[in-house]
N, C-alpha and C positions, 0 to 999 in steps of 0.2 A: 566287387560288387558294382554292377553297371547301371547306369541311369536307364530307366524304362523307355524314355522317349528317343534316345539317340545313343550313339556309340561313345559318347564322352564319359569317362570315369566319374563316379560320384565324388571322389576326392583324388585330386592329382597333385603330386608333390614335385617341385622343380627346386634347383639349387642355382644360385647365381654368385660367381666369384667376382668380387670387385677388383679394380686395379689398385696397385699400392698408392698410399697417400703421400703427402709431402714429408710428413713425420717419419714414415717408414723408410722412404728413400734417403732422407738425411742421416738416418741411423744405420744405414747399410743393412737393412733387415734382409731376411732370406725368404724367398717364395717357396713354400713347401706343398702347394696344391698342384696336382697334375691331373689333367682331364684325360681319361683313357678313352672314352667314346662319348657319344651324345647322351648317353644314360649312365655313365659311371665316372668315378673319379677316385683318386688315391691322395691320402694325406701322409706325407713323409715327415714324421715327427722326429727331430734331432734330440737325442737324449744323452745323459751321462751315466756310466756304470759306477759301480762302487769304487773302482780304481781310477775313475775320472776319464777312462777312455770313452770314445764316442761310438754310438750305434744309432741306427735308424729303425723306427717302428712304423711300418706302412699299415694304414687303415683304409680298407676298400669299402666304398659305398656304391649303391646302385639306386637310381631314382627314375622317375618318368622322364626327366629331362635335365641335363646339366648345361648351363651356360657359362662360357669363360668370359675373361675380362674384355674381349673384343666385341662381344654381343651388345648391341644397343637396346634401349627400352622398346623401341619399334619392333625389333627382331623378337623380343620376348612377348610383346603384345600379340603380334601375328600368330605365333605358334601356340600360345596358351589362353590368352584372354578373349580373343575375337570369337572363337567357337562358343564360348560361354555367353557373350553378348547375343549371338544368334539364337542360342537356346532361350534366353530370357524373353525374346520377342516372339519366336516361333512356337516354343512349348510352354510359355508362361512359367518358366523356372524361376526359382530364387537362387541367384548366383552370388558367390562371394569370393573375394580375392584377398588373402592374408599376406602381409609381408612380415617375415619373422627373422630374428638374428640378433647378434649382440649389438650393443650401442656402437655406432660408428661404422657398421657394415654396409651401409648404403640402402637401408629400407625406404627412407623418405625420398631419397634420389630416385629409387625405382618407381615410387608412386607419383611424385611431383615433377621429376626431371630436374634440370639444372636451373635454379632460381636466378642465377646471374647471366644465363644465356640470352642474347638478344634475339628478338623476333621469334622466340619459341623454337629455336633450332634443335633443342634437345627436350622434347616433350616427354612427360611421364605417362604412367598408365591412366591417370585421371583424364588428361586431355585427349589421349588417343581413343579412349572409350567414348568421350563426348562427341568426337567426330562421327563415330559410327552410329551413336544414338540418334543424332539428328539426320543422318543419311537415311536411317530406317523410317523416320517421320515423313520423309519425301515420298515414300511408297504409299499407294492408295490404301492398301490394307491397314496401314497404321497411322493414317492421316489424322484420325480422331483421337489419338492418344495424347494424354498430357503428361508432362514431365515435372515431377515434384522432387525436391531435394531437401534433405536434412543433413546437418553436420554437427557432430557432438563429440566430446572427449570423455574418457574415463580416467580420472586422476585420483589416486589414493582411495579406489573403490567407490567414487562418487561421480555422478554424471553432470557435465556442464555443457550448456548449449553454446556452441561456437558462433552461431548466427544470431544470438540474442543476448549479447553482452555477458556471456558465460553465466547466464542464470542457471541455478541449481535445478536439476531434473529428478523426478521420482519415478521408480519402475514399479508398475502394478501388474498383477496377474488376475484376469477375470475367471469366472466359474468354468469357462471353456478351456482354460489353460493358455489363452492368448496373452502375450506380453504387450503391455501398452506403456509407453514413455510419456508420462503426464507433463505437459508444459513444453514439449518439443515443437520448435517452429519448423514448418515445412514451407518452402518457397517454390512457387511455380516458375519454371524456366521457359523462356520463349525463344532463346537463341544461344548459340555457343558462347558468345562473349559474356552474356549474362551469367551463365554457368561458371565460367572461369573467374569472373569477378567475385562470385560468392565463395568459391573455393578459396581463393586468395585472401578474402576477408577472414575466413574461418581460420586458415593457417596462421595468420598473424596473431590470433588470439590464443593459440595452442600453447600449452606449458612446456617450457624447455628448461634445461639447467646445465651446469657444468659438472662433468664427472672426471675421474682419473683417466678414462679412455676417450673422452670426446668433449670438446669445449662447447658444443651446441647439440646436446643430447636431448632427444624427445622424451619427456618424462611421463607422458600419458599415451593411452591408446586412442588413436583418432579414428572415427568411424563415419564414413561418407555413405549415405544411402541415396540411391536414385530409384524412385518408384514410378513405374509406368502404370498410369490409371486411364480407364475409359471415361466416357462422358458422365456416367453414373458415379464416378468416384471409386470404382471397385478396382483394386490391384490386379494388373494382368501380367505382373512379373517385377522382380526387384533386383537391383544390382548393388552390391555392398562392397566397398573397399575398406579394408582395416589395416591401418599402418600401426602395428603393435609397437609398444615402447621397447626400448633395447633391453634384452636380457643381459644380466651381468652378475658377476661374482662379488662377494663382499669386499675382496681386496681391491676392486676397481673403484670403490668409493671410500678408500681409507684416507684420502686426503681432501675430503669434502666435508660440508657442514652436516648437522644432524638431520635436517629436513631432506637433504639428498639421500642419506642412508635410509630414512623412512621411506622415501619414494621407491628406492631400489627393492626394499623388502616387499612393498605392496605390488610392485611390478612382477616380481618373481612368484609371489603368492597367486596372482591371477593367471599367470602362465602355467603354473602348476595345476590350478583348477581346470584350465583348458585341456591340459594333459589327462586329468582324471576323467573328464567327459569322454575324451577320445578313447581312453582305455576301457571304459564301461560300454561304449558302443562297439568297440573291437570284440569284446567278450559276449555281446549279445545280451547284456543284462536288461531287465525290465525297468529298473530305476536308473536314470541318468542324473548325476548330481550337478544339474545346471545351476542350482541356487547357491553353490559354494562361492560364486564370484559374480559381481555385476556384469563382467565381460562375457561370461559364459551364459548368463541369463538372457541378455539382450541379443545374443547371437545364436540362440537356440534353433531358430529357423534355418541357420546355416548348415545344420547337420542332420535334420529329420525332414521327411516329406519329399517333395519334388524340388530337390536342391542339387546344386553342383558347387563344389568348393575347390579352390586352388590355393595351395600354399607355396609361396616363394621364399625359400630359406636363403638369406643373404649371408655370405661368409667373407671374412677377411683372408687374404692370401698368405700372411706372413708368420714367421715362427713366433714372434712376440704375442700373437693372438691364438696360438695353436690350441690351448685349453678351451677357449670359448668357441672356436671353430668346431672342434670335435663335439662339444656339448650341443651346438646347433645341428650338426649333421645327425647325431644320434637322436635328437628329438624329432627331427624331420623323418628319419628312418622309421620311427614308431608310428608317426602319423600315417605314413605310407601303407602300413600294415592294415590300417582301418579298411581299406578297400577289399581285403580278403573276407570271404564269408566265414564266420566263426564255426559254422557247422562243417565246413570243409577242412578245417585244421585237424590234422592227425596228431593229437596231443600225445597219443601212446607211443608214437615214435620218437618223441622228444625226451631228452634226459630231464631229470629233476631240476637241474640248473636252468635248463631252457625254459621249463614251466614257470620257475620262479622269476626268471627274467621277464616273461610275459606278464606276470602279475604285477611286478614292481615297475614296469616300463624301463628296465635297465638295458644298457647296450649289450648286444651279443656279438662279440668280435673274435671269439675263439677260432673260428675258421676263416676269418677275413683279415687276419693280422699276420705280417711277415716281419721278422726281425733280422738284421744283418749288421755286422761291424763295419765301420767306416773310419777313415782318417782324413783330416782336413788338408787339403792340398797347400803346399808351400809355394810361394812366389818364386819363380825361376826367371832370371833375366833373359835366358834364351827362349823361354816359353812362358810369357807372362800369364798370370792368373786371369781368369775370365773377368772382364770389366763390363758391368751392366750398361746398356744404352741409356740415353738420357730419358728421365722419367720412368726408370724401371729399377728393380732391385736384384740382388744376387739370386740365382736359382740354385736350389739345393743340389741338383745333379752335377752342376758346373763347379762346385767348390769341394766336393768330397770324393774320396776313392772308395769304391765299394769293395768290401772283403766277402768272405764266405758267410753264409747265414750261420747263426749260432743256436737257433731253436733246435733242440735235440741234436746237437752236433758236438761230438767230444773234442775235436781239435780246437774249436773256438773256446770251448770252456777252459781248455789248458791255457790259451792265450790270455783269457780273463785273469789268470793267476800268475802269469809270467812277468807282469809289471811290478815286481817286487812286492806282490800282495801278501805273500807269506811272511816276508821280512817286516811288513807293516803290523801284521798280527803279532809277531813275536815281540816287536818293539812295544806294542800296546800293552801286552801282558807284563813285560818287565818294568814298565814305568808306571803301571796302574797302582794307585795308592789303595784301591779297594780289593785287589786280587788276593791279599793276605787274609781277608775276612774280617779286618778291623777297620773301624772308622777312625777319622782323625781325632775324634773325641776320646779314643782309647777304650771303647767298650766293644764286646763281641756278643752277638745274640746267641743264647743257648739254644733257642728253638730253630736256628738256621740249619737247614738240611744240607747234607753233604754235596748233593747234586748241584747246589747253588754255587759252589766254589770251583772256579775253573782250573784251579791247581790240581785238584783231585778228581775232576770230572773225566770219565772215560767215555769216549765217543762209541756209539753203537756200530760205527763203521770200522773199528780197529780190527776186528776178527773176521770181516767178510772176505771172500775170495771170488774172483772173477774167472770162471772156468769156461764160460761159453759166450757165444754172441748174444744169447738171450740175457745172461747176466749183464753183460756190457751195456745193452740197450736199457735194461731196467735201472741200473745205477746212473746211467747218463741222464735219464729223465729225472731221477731223484736229485741229481746234482743241479739240474736246471731249476727245479722247484725250490731247492735250498737257496740258490743264489737270489731268486725272486723274493723269498722270505727275508733274506738278509737286507736286501734293499728296502723292503717295507719297515722292518724292525729298526733299521738305522734312523729313518725319518721319525718314527715313534719315540725312540730314545732321545733324540735331540729335542724333540718337542717337550718331553717330560722334564728334561734337564733344564730347559729354559724356564719352564713353569716352576721348577723347585727353586731356581735362583731367585725368582720374583718372590716366592714365599719366604725364602730366607732373608731377603731384604726387609720385608715387613716384620719378621721376627726380631731382627737386629734392632729395628727401630723401637720395638716393644721393650726389649731388654735395656736399651739406653734410657728409655723413659722410666723404667723400674729403678735404675741406678739413681737417676736424678731425684726420684721421689724419696727413696730410702734415706737420702742425706738430709732431707728436710726435718725441721723440728716437729716432733709428735708422730713421726711415721712409725708404723708398726713392722718390725723386723720379721715377725711370723708371717705376715701376709706376703712380704717380699719373698721369703724362702719358699712358700707354697707356690707362689706365681712362678718363680724361677724353676722349681721342680716341674711344674706343669709344662713350661716351655721346653725344657730339655727333653722330657718324655715325648713330646710331640715332634721334636726335631729328630730323635732317635727313630721314631716310627717312619717319618717321611724319608729319612736317609736309607733306612733298610728297605723301603718300598722301591726306591730308585736303584738301590744296590741289587735287589733281585732282578729288576729289569736289565741292568747292565750284565749281570752274570749270565742270564739266559742268552743275551746277545753274544757274549764271548763264547758260550757253549756252542752256539750256532756256527761261529767262526771255526771252532775246533772240529765240528762235524765236517764242515766243508774242507778243511785241511786234511783230515783223515781220508775223506772220500777221494779227494783229488790225488793223494799219494797212491791210492790203490790203482788209479788210472795209469800213473807213471810206471808203477810196478808191472802192470799188464802190458804196457808198451815195451818195457825193457825185456820181459820174457819173450814177447813176440820177435823183437829184434834179435835176441840171442838165438832163437830157433832158426831165424833166417840165416844168421851167420854160420850156425852149425851145418845147415843144409848146403851152404856155399862151400865150406871147407870139405865137406864129404864129396861134393862134385869135383873139387880140385884134386883130391886124392884119386878118385876114379880116373880122371883125365890123365894124370901122371902115370898111373899104372898102364 
């Protein structure tokens, strides 16, 4: 979807990779982001398999522009923002620039530059834009223009004026659908220093806080609007910079106070609302849910009408932030798809999974992901391990040895099991107190089905035969899916086991309390007996529920073991056939 007035896309999405910070350098973190071209990058995520061996999952992404850690704010401005400023003056467009990403990824640095740099040697997009705005005012065509600036923040879904002692603002919509921010102070700017003083004043009032990921995290969305007005006060163009608050997972706020957790929840809700608006626009819906959040309500003009929008997705380079980095890239990837005309999308050619991913704004990485086994390089005195240069971190390609891909690859699936994996399964079965079907309380469920007991479970792969290359490929794919399911179920089992332990602790406290009360004068032994019976029944139910989960997991391990044995048999048959052919050839040669 292109802008009618020029060749600038209506929505442009760029990605900026920041350099490693001091914490990442001191922790010997690993750089997992590699720029493939000016428009593409790959995330090399280091993971562990079930047997604790290492593998890398590569995620490929493509955007309008990718900037690495060596690119400055000025480089980014020249390529992306300056054409938008030209459009604001020449085409009277409403242009917006968003900085998005996890907390600590460099959004505020991109917008404001280095606040500790002397003589503004590292300006941000705010200052660079200001230079061009006042350069335009020197031209005769725009000499009568006036520059009016407003600066406000959205914190916990409330608006506060950063130029007026953080007074609370109200958002109103008139009968024509125009959004008005009641009480917002606009100040006229006469020179560059005046503008920067106002921005600096507003930033000092902005709400910040400490999170598990950043000691100086922006807890609000900061919105700077530069309105270009003529002598009659009519707007001739608008420039909006939006420094979005850091997106974050709940785990990043685990060591902070209650208010910080509430902030994080509100931030994520507003970002979700922004995504919902983008999704509705992408699907060409008549109703766009701008009212779900104050953020989307006040920024409605950024997505409709004569507008141009730039999103700069800021990402961290290191392995410790891989989950947040992937979330940011997937979010940005969905925003990028807004530029495609919904009528031009051939949904019939997409699978049901693809259509569902479109509706739910979920990542679609099935054809953009590559997996392969790796081993960590060991330090050799004759050939020392790669040492990062000062101010850098380890790079993933320099510390691992790449093995063969294991996606749909039989030989690597064998390697997966060669690390005593089958021995671990056998040991787990022999030491499991639940494999006999009895609980430690001495009862056995009469309703328990036979398939739940791993001792009598017969795998569906016991009787299969691999007779052709098609069979081999079919069961190789099934084995791969089975391994992925085992990894998922392992996490689910451990999670439920931990929850079960927490519940049992509370139950024991209740039992101890019942014992103490029954010894008191006037206690009712009948009430005690009924309460104890209720507790035991509840325990039995929960144990059986967890036991069923465990049995299903053990059955999956049996399926994997049975299927893998078929692969070994198939390989032995092939080797025997080869040996027979060699023997026949030797006999022929001797004759």
